[in-house]
C-alpha distance (Angstrom), angle and dihedral (degrees) to the residues before:
residue distance angle dihedral
M1 . . .
P2 3.80 . .
K3 3.84 113.2 .
I4 3.76 108.6 -115.7
L5 3.88 109.4 -137.4
Y6 3.86 96.8 174.5
Q7 3.82 135.6 -0.3
D8 3.71 140.9 175.2
P9 3.83 133.9 152.3
H10 3.84 90.8 -76.0
L11 3.75 107.5 43.0
F12 3.78 149.9 3.9
L13 3.73 125.6 -140.7
I14 3.91 107.4 -161.6
E15 3.72 142.2 166.6
K16 3.69 110.5 -112.9
P17 3.84 115.8 -142.8
V18 3.77 119.8 -125.0
G19 3.74 111.8 -98.1
V20 3.77 98.9 26.9
S21 3.79 123.4 110.1
S22 3.92 114.8 -113.2
Q23 3.75 93.0 -152.1
D24 3.79 134.8 59.8
A25 3.83 106.8 -78.5
E26 3.63 143.7 144.5
G27 3.69 109.9 -80.5
D28 3.69 127.9 8.0
C29 3.92 113.9 6.6
V30 3.86 138.4 146.7
P31 3.85 94.9 -113.3
R32 3.91 89.5 54.0
R33 3.75 91.6 47.0
L34 3.77 93.5 50.5
A35 3.96 90.1 44.8
A36 3.71 88.8 53.4
L37 3.88 87.1 60.4
G38 3.72 90.5 50.1
Y39 3.83 95.8 -96.8
P40 3.80 113.2 117.3
V41 3.93 109.1 -166.9
K42 3.77 139.5 -174.7
T43 3.79 118.8 -128.2
V44 3.87 112.9 -127.9
H45 3.76 102.0 167.3
R46 3.86 138.8 8.0
L47 3.73 142.1 -122.3
D48 3.96 124.8 -163.9
K49 3.75 112.3 -97.0
L50 3.77 90.6 -120.9
T51 3.89 92.5 52.1
G52 3.68 121.9 83.5
G53 3.83 130.0 -164.5
V54 3.81 145.2 69.8
M55 3.93 120.0 6.6
A56 3.79 134.4 164.9
Y57 3.67 125.3 -137.3
A58 3.79 130.3 -174.5
R59 3.81 123.0 -128.6
T60 3.84 98.4 -168.3
D61 3.76 136.7 38.8
K62 3.87 90.4 -115.5
A63 3.78 91.8 50.5
A64 3.86 89.7 47.1
G65 3.71 94.3 53.9
R66 3.86 95.1 48.8
L67 3.75 93.5 43.1
S68 3.82 90.6 51.1
A69 3.69 90.2 53.0
L70 3.85 91.0 49.5
V71 3.80 95.3 50.1
G72 3.82 92.2 74.4
Q73 3.77 94.2 49.1
H74 3.81 101.5 79.8
T75 3.78 96.2 -176.2
L76 3.91 87.8 63.3
F77 3.84 101.9 27.9
V78 3.84 96.3 49.5
K79 3.82 117.8 -172.0
E80 3.77 118.9 -169.1
Y81 3.77 124.3 -177.1
L82 3.74 140.9 -171.7
A83 3.83 113.8 -133.3
V84 3.77 132.4 -175.1
V85 3.78 111.1 -151.6
Q86 3.83 131.3 -176.6
G87 3.74 110.7 -108.0
C88 3.82 127.4 -1.4
P89 3.77 129.0 -71.1
A90 3.86 114.7 -116.7
E91 3.79 89.0 -128.8
T92 3.86 124.2 53.1
T93 3.78 91.0 -145.9
A94 3.77 127.5 16.4
T95 3.78 146.7 143.0
L96 3.91 117.0 -117.5
T97 3.74 118.2 -152.6
D98 3.80 123.9 -175.0
L99 3.79 145.8 153.1
L100 3.73 110.3 -116.1
Y101 3.79 130.3 -163.5
H102 3.90 117.7 -164.7
D103 3.77 114.6 -151.9
V104 3.85 100.5 -151.5
R105 3.76 95.3 -165.5
R106 3.79 94.0 55.0
N107 3.82 91.9 30.9
K108 3.85 89.5 -133.7
S109 3.82 132.3 123.2
Y110 3.67 128.6 -143.0
T111 3.79 137.9 -167.6
V112 3.74 114.1 -117.7
T113 3.79 133.5 -174.7
R114 3.88 101.6 -140.7
P115 3.79 133.9 49.7
R116 3.82 116.8 -112.6
K117 3.69 138.6 139.9
G118 3.77 113.1 -44.6
V119 3.87 94.1 17.9
R120 3.73 120.2 122.5
E121 3.73 135.3 -179.8
A122 3.84 116.6 -109.6
N123 3.83 125.1 -160.0
L124 3.75 132.2 -177.6
D125 3.83 138.0 158.4
Y126 3.84 122.3 -142.5
T127 3.77 139.0 -173.4
V128 3.77 124.5 -163.0
L129 3.80 108.0 -126.4
E130 3.80 101.0 176.9
T131 3.82 141.1 -11.9
V132 3.80 124.5 -154.2
K133 3.82 135.8 179.9
T134 3.94 115.8 -136.0
D135 3.71 139.3 172.4
E136 3.85 84.9 -94.7
G137 3.81 94.7 51.6
T138 3.82 139.5 -92.1
F139 3.73 118.6 -36.1
S140 3.86 135.3 178.9
L141 3.78 130.8 -151.3
L142 3.76 111.2 -138.8
S143 3.83 135.5 -170.3
V144 3.77 107.0 -143.5
R145 3.82 130.0 -168.7
L146 3.80 120.6 -165.9
H147 3.71 123.7 -139.4
T148 3.79 93.7 176.5
G149 3.80 129.7 28.6
R150 3.72 107.5 -136.0
T151 3.92 123.4 160.1
H152 3.74 110.1 -84.6
Q153 3.85 88.3 -11.4
I154 3.92 98.9 155.5
R155 3.73 92.6 42.2
V156 3.84 95.5 51.3
Q157 3.79 98.3 38.6
F158 3.73 92.0 57.6
A159 3.72 95.7 40.1
S160 3.72 91.2 52.7
R161 3.87 84.7 61.0
Q162 3.89 92.7 51.6
M163 3.76 90.2 -102.1
P164 3.75 103.1 108.9
L165 3.88 117.2 178.9
Y166 3.76 117.7 -96.1
G167 3.84 108.4 -92.0
D168 3.83 95.5 11.3
T169 3.75 101.3 126.3
R170 3.77 91.5 164.4
Y171 3.73 89.7 68.9
G172 3.75 100.2 34.5
G173 3.82 103.1 -82.4
I174 3.75 125.9 138.0
K175 3.75 119.0 -92.0
G176 3.77 111.5 -93.9
D177 3.88 140.1 165.1
S178 3.83 89.5 -104.5
L179 3.84 144.3 6.5
G180 3.81 113.9 -90.1
L181 3.83 93.8 -128.6
W182 3.82 129.4 101.3
S183 3.76 132.5 175.3
H184 3.89 93.8 -129.2
R185 3.80 105.1 174.3
L186 3.89 138.9 10.3
T187 3.77 121.6 -166.2
L188 3.88 121.5 -174.0
P189 3.75 146.5 142.2
H190 3.74 114.2 -100.2
P191 3.78 105.9 -99.4
I192 3.78 93.0 -130.5
T193 3.76 108.4 22.8
N194 3.76 97.1 30.0
Q195 3.83 92.1 -138.0
P196 3.75 113.8 146.0
L197 3.79 116.4 -99.3
S198 3.86 127.1 -168.8
V199 3.80 128.5 174.9
Q200 3.72 133.8 167.3
S201 3.70 139.0 -175.1
H202 3.86 134.8 -167.8
P203 3.77 129.4 -134.8
N204 3.89 118.1 -115.1
K205 3.80 106.2 -90.7
A206 3.80 90.1 -156.0
V207 3.81 87.9 70.5
A208 3.78 122.9 72.4
P209 2.97 133.1 -80.4
W210 3.79 94.8 23.8
C211 3.71 92.9 59.9
Y212 3.78 89.9 71.9
F213 3.84 93.7 70.0
S214 3.82 133.2 72.1
S215 3.74 96.2 -168.8
I216 3.80 96.1 68.7
């Protein structure tokens, strides 16, 4: 079952398990798991199925409306991730800006050079936390903060710079037991009281690739 990090009558902040859909879907998904516990929820944002970590769910229509409005305001609804990339970025801290096109049919995003229909700008900041050399190669643990919320944004922005995420075979990464991406921290104002909320979760270090790094 999803680990509940915070709850009140208006919302849940939970830790989504890897491999479980974040949205209402046939089969296994977080809303169904919470409903089975007697907690029906409304989905206000998404997380890739292969990515685990912090998510917010609304428990009322009023909270859902306000959370949905907050999600696009990245200075208020702040999402921070841990990512494991192959190699090591040239800069310890930097901002990445790209134009991304999402092919809905293939469910894959691409960097492009010119604006056109369906192309949207993507921005993120990253900081290198640690770099290690292993039998599989060199990997870096990054702290990533999103300023936009594009599909597969972190994955494609780093892959386009020849630094695909560990385990991300869709974007050129080596095969692994899990994807090297985790929703680490979520900070937001409470949708009803406006009080600041901040929760975080950590990936299981016993599972690759997180076991490589001492700073988690």
